[in-house]
C-alpha positions as CSV (number, residue, x, y, z in Angstrom):
1,X,0.0,0.0,0.0
2,X,1.2,3.4,-0.9
3,X,0.9,5.9,1.8
4,X,0.3,9.6,0.9
5,X,2.0,12.0,3.2
6,X,1.8,15.7,3.6
7,X,4.9,17.9,3.3
8,X,4.7,20.3,6.2
9,X,8.2,21.8,5.9
10,X,8.7,25.3,4.5
11,X,11.2,24.0,1.9
12,X,8.8,21.5,0.5
13,X,6.0,24.0,0.3
14,X,8.4,26.4,-1.6
15,X,9.3,23.7,-4.1
16,X,5.6,23.1,-4.7
17,X,5.0,26.8,-5.2
18,X,7.8,27.1,-7.7
19,X,6.5,24.1,-9.7
20,X,3.1,25.7,-9.8
21,X,4.5,29.0,-11.1
22,X,6.5,27.1,-13.8
23,X,3.3,25.3,-14.9
24,X,1.3,28.6,-14.9
25,X,4.1,30.3,-16.8
26,X,4.1,27.6,-19.5
27,X,0.3,27.8,-19.8
28,X,0.4,31.6,-20.3
29,X,3.2,31.2,-22.9
30,X,1.2,28.7,-24.8
31,X,-2.1,30.7,-24.6
32,X,-1.0,34.2,-25.3
33,X,-0.4,34.8,-29.0
34,X,2.9,36.4,-30.1
35,X,2.6,39.6,-32.2
36,X,5.2,40.1,-35.0
37,X,6.4,43.7,-35.4
38,X,5.3,45.1,-38.8
39,X,8.2,45.8,-41.1
40,X,8.7,48.4,-43.8
41,X,10.2,48.2,-47.2
42,X,11.2,51.3,-49.2
43,X,10.3,51.1,-52.8
44,X,11.3,53.5,-55.7
45,X,8.5,53.6,-58.2
46,X,8.3,55.0,-61.7
47,X,5.7,57.8,-61.8
48,X,3.5,56.2,-64.4
49,X,2.8,53.4,-61.9
50,X,1.7,55.6,-59.0
51,X,-1.9,54.6,-58.6
52,X,-1.3,50.9,-59.3
53,X,1.6,50.8,-56.8
54,X,-0.6,52.4,-54.1
55,X,-3.2,49.7,-54.7
56,X,-0.6,47.0,-54.6
57,X,1.0,48.4,-51.4
58,X,-2.5,48.4,-49.7
59,X,-3.1,44.8,-50.8
60,X,0.4,43.8,-49.6
61,X,-0.2,45.4,-46.2
62,X,-3.6,43.8,-45.8
63,X,-2.1,40.4,-46.5
64,X,1.2,40.6,-44.6
65,X,0.8,43.4,-42.1
66,X,4.0,45.0,-43.5
67,X,4.3,48.4,-45.1
68,X,5.6,49.4,-48.5
69,X,6.9,53.0,-48.3
70,X,6.6,54.3,-51.9
71,X,8.7,57.1,-53.5
72,X,7.7,58.3,-57.0
73,X,9.7,59.9,-59.8
74,X,11.0,59.5,-63.3
75,X,13.0,56.3,-63.8
76,X,16.1,58.2,-64.6
77,X,15.9,60.5,-61.6
78,X,15.2,57.5,-59.3
79,X,18.2,55.6,-60.7
80,X,20.4,58.6,-60.0
81,X,19.2,58.6,-56.4
82,X,19.9,54.9,-56.2
83,X,23.4,55.3,-57.5
84,X,23.9,57.9,-54.8
85,X,23.0,55.5,-52.1
86,X,19.4,56.4,-51.5
87,X,18.0,53.8,-49.0
88,X,15.7,52.0,-51.4
89,X,15.4,48.2,-51.2
90,X,13.3,47.7,-54.3
91,X,13.2,49.5,-57.7
92,X,10.1,49.4,-60.0
93,X,11.3,51.1,-63.2
94,X,9.4,52.2,-66.3
95,X,11.8,50.4,-68.5
96,X,13.9,47.2,-68.7
97,X,17.2,48.9,-69.1
98,X,17.9,50.5,-65.8
99,X,17.2,47.4,-63.6
100,X,19.7,45.5,-65.7
101,X,22.1,48.4,-65.4
102,X,21.6,48.4,-61.6
103,X,22.7,44.7,-61.5
104,X,25.7,45.4,-63.9
105,X,26.8,48.3,-61.6
106,X,26.4,46.2,-58.5
107,X,23.5,48.3,-57.2
108,X,21.0,45.4,-57.8
109,X,21.0,41.8,-56.8
110,X,21.7,39.3,-59.7
111,X,18.9,37.0,-60.6
112,X,16.1,39.3,-59.3
113,X,15.1,41.3,-62.4
114,X,11.7,40.5,-63.8
115,X,9.0,42.3,-65.8
116,X,6.0,43.3,-63.7
117,X,4.1,45.4,-66.2
118,X,4.0,46.3,-69.9
119,X,2.9,49.9,-70.4
120,X,0.9,51.7,-73.1
121,X,0.8,55.3,-74.2
122,X,-2.2,57.3,-75.2
123,X,-2.7,60.8,-76.7
124,X,-5.1,62.5,-74.3
125,X,-6.9,65.8,-73.9
126,X,-9.5,67.1,-71.4
127,X,-11.4,68.5,-74.4
128,X,-13.8,65.8,-75.5
129,X,-13.6,66.8,-79.1
130,X,-9.8,67.4,-79.3
131,X,-8.3,64.0,-80.0
132,X,-9.6,61.8,-82.8
133,X,-6.6,59.8,-83.7
134,X,-3.3,60.2,-85.6
135,X,-4.9,62.9,-87.7
136,X,-4.9,65.1,-84.6
137,X,-1.1,65.1,-84.6
138,X,-0.9,65.5,-88.4
139,X,-3.2,68.5,-88.4
140,X,-1.3,70.2,-85.6
141,X,-4.1,72.5,-84.6
142,X,-2.8,73.2,-81.1
143,X,-0.2,75.3,-79.5
144,X,1.3,72.9,-76.9
145,X,1.6,69.2,-76.6
146,X,3.0,67.6,-73.4
147,X,5.4,64.7,-73.2
148,X,7.6,63.3,-70.4
149,X,11.3,64.1,-70.7
150,X,12.5,61.4,-73.2
151,X,16.0,61.4,-71.7
152,X,14.8,60.3,-68.2
153,X,11.2,58.9,-68.7
154,X,10.6,55.9,-70.9
155,X,7.1,57.1,-71.7
156,X,8.5,60.3,-73.1
157,X,10.9,58.2,-75.3
158,X,7.9,56.2,-76.5
159,X,6.0,59.4,-77.4
160,X,9.0,60.6,-79.4
161,X,9.2,57.2,-81.2
162,X,5.5,57.3,-82.0
163,X,5.7,60.9,-83.4
164,X,8.7,59.9,-85.5
165,X,6.9,56.8,-86.8
166,X,4.0,59.0,-87.9
167,X,6.4,61.5,-89.5
168,X,5.2,64.5,-87.4
169,X,8.0,64.9,-84.8
170,X,9.9,67.7,-86.7
171,X,6.8,69.7,-87.1
172,X,5.6,69.3,-83.5
173,X,9.0,69.6,-81.8
174,X,8.6,73.4,-81.2
175,X,5.2,72.8,-79.5
176,X,6.5,70.2,-77.0
177,X,6.1,70.9,-73.3
178,X,8.3,68.4,-71.4
179,X,7.4,67.2,-68.0
180,X,10.1,65.9,-65.6
181,X,8.1,62.7,-65.4
182,X,4.8,61.2,-66.7
183,X,2.9,62.5,-63.6
184,X,3.9,66.1,-64.3
185,X,3.1,65.6,-68.0
186,X,-0.4,64.4,-67.1
187,X,-0.8,67.5,-64.8
188,X,0.2,69.8,-67.7
189,X,-2.8,68.4,-69.7
190,X,-5.2,68.4,-66.7
191,X,-4.4,72.0,-65.9
192,X,-4.6,73.3,-69.4
193,X,-0.9,74.1,-69.7
194,X,-1.0,71.9,-72.8
195,X,-4.0,71.2,-74.9
196,X,-3.1,67.6,-75.2
197,X,-0.3,65.2,-74.4
198,X,1.1,61.7,-74.4
199,X,0.4,60.0,-71.1
200,X,0.2,56.5,-69.7
201,X,-3.0,54.6,-70.3
202,X,-3.0,53.8,-66.6
203,X,-3.4,57.5,-65.8
204,X,-6.7,57.7,-67.7
205,X,-8.1,54.2,-67.1
206,X,-11.7,54.5,-66.1
207,X,-11.7,58.3,-67.0
208,X,-14.9,59.0,-69.0
209,X,-14.2,62.7,-69.6
210,X,-12.0,64.2,-72.3
211,X,-10.8,62.4,-75.4
212,X,-8.0,60.0,-76.1
213,X,-6.4,57.8,-78.7
214,X,-4.7,54.6,-77.8
215,X,-1.4,54.8,-79.7
216,X,-0.9,51.5,-81.7
217,X,1.8,49.4,-80.1
218,X,3.7,49.0,-83.3
219,X,4.5,52.8,-83.3
220,X,6.9,52.6,-80.3
221,X,9.2,50.1,-78.6
222,X,7.5,47.9,-76.0
223,X,7.5,49.6,-72.6
224,X,8.6,46.6,-70.5
225,X,8.7,47.7,-66.9
226,X,11.1,45.7,-64.8
227,X,11.6,45.4,-61.1
228,X,14.8,44.6,-59.2
229,X,15.9,43.9,-55.7
230,X,18.5,46.4,-54.7
231,X,21.6,45.7,-52.7
232,X,20.1,47.6,-49.8
233,X,17.4,45.0,-49.7
234,X,19.5,41.9,-50.2
235,X,19.0,40.7,-46.6
236,X,15.5,42.1,-46.2
237,X,12.8,39.4,-45.9
238,X,10.1,42.2,-46.3
239,X,11.7,43.4,-49.6
240,X,11.7,39.8,-51.0
241,X,8.2,39.2,-49.8
242,X,7.0,42.4,-51.6
243,X,8.6,41.3,-54.8
244,X,7.0,37.8,-54.5
245,X,3.7,39.5,-53.9
246,X,4.3,41.6,-57.0
247,X,4.8,38.5,-59.1
248,X,1.6,36.9,-57.8
249,X,-2.0,36.7,-59.2
250,X,-3.5,39.3,-56.8
251,X,-1.0,42.0,-57.9
252,X,-1.3,40.9,-61.6
253,X,-5.0,41.5,-61.4
254,X,-4.5,45.0,-60.0
255,X,-1.9,45.8,-62.7
256,X,-4.2,44.8,-65.5
257,X,-7.1,46.8,-63.9
258,X,-4.9,49.9,-64.3
259,X,-4.5,49.4,-68.0
260,X,-1.2,47.5,-68.2
261,X,-0.4,44.1,-69.7
262,X,1.5,41.4,-67.9
263,X,3.6,38.6,-69.1
264,X,1.2,35.9,-67.9
């Protein structure tokens, strides 16, 4: 027969108390959820992709709890900032040249470049009767036409290529108003500083006012917009997670909704 005995000594009672605390502590540790601290990734984004990037960042935050801090500008300007050690972890360019250049110049991580969107240009005016097609450019019945700076903004280079293909560039060159990026170019048209302008389709997607002409894709080189993980983000799980999200179906649906094509 087993005899149960009490433990009247103070030391025994203390040992029991310590064991109870240990069990209670383990119970609390198992029952109380741990809360991960939200992380932030800094992303340099080409100006044409502004609204789409905001929507993607919101979806990324909703899914992961992490934040994508976006900075917008022309691709050329952003690249200059990156080359001067701006603290960006991810670069979403408006072309496919600069992300590759970033890798070549050891600013980007090899093997991380991919096309996230394919852009389109349109000729746009707030005047519903202004733009009817290529004939609008050939007639030249306007004083100012806006384009993004073709030296730093791929959408500006595409606009120049389209005008050259149509044989109207030399006649229209004196009328060109150049924005520092496609966002400023769109603003020129919206505010009336130019009667019309070449802007990104994404900027007027869903806009029922004004008039526009979707420039045929065979008039300008494809605007393949590439992304790259920068050296500043090489060890960032959040930066890599953002790029993985950008490659996924949820981001692709957002990108197409804003008037871009995707590779898939």
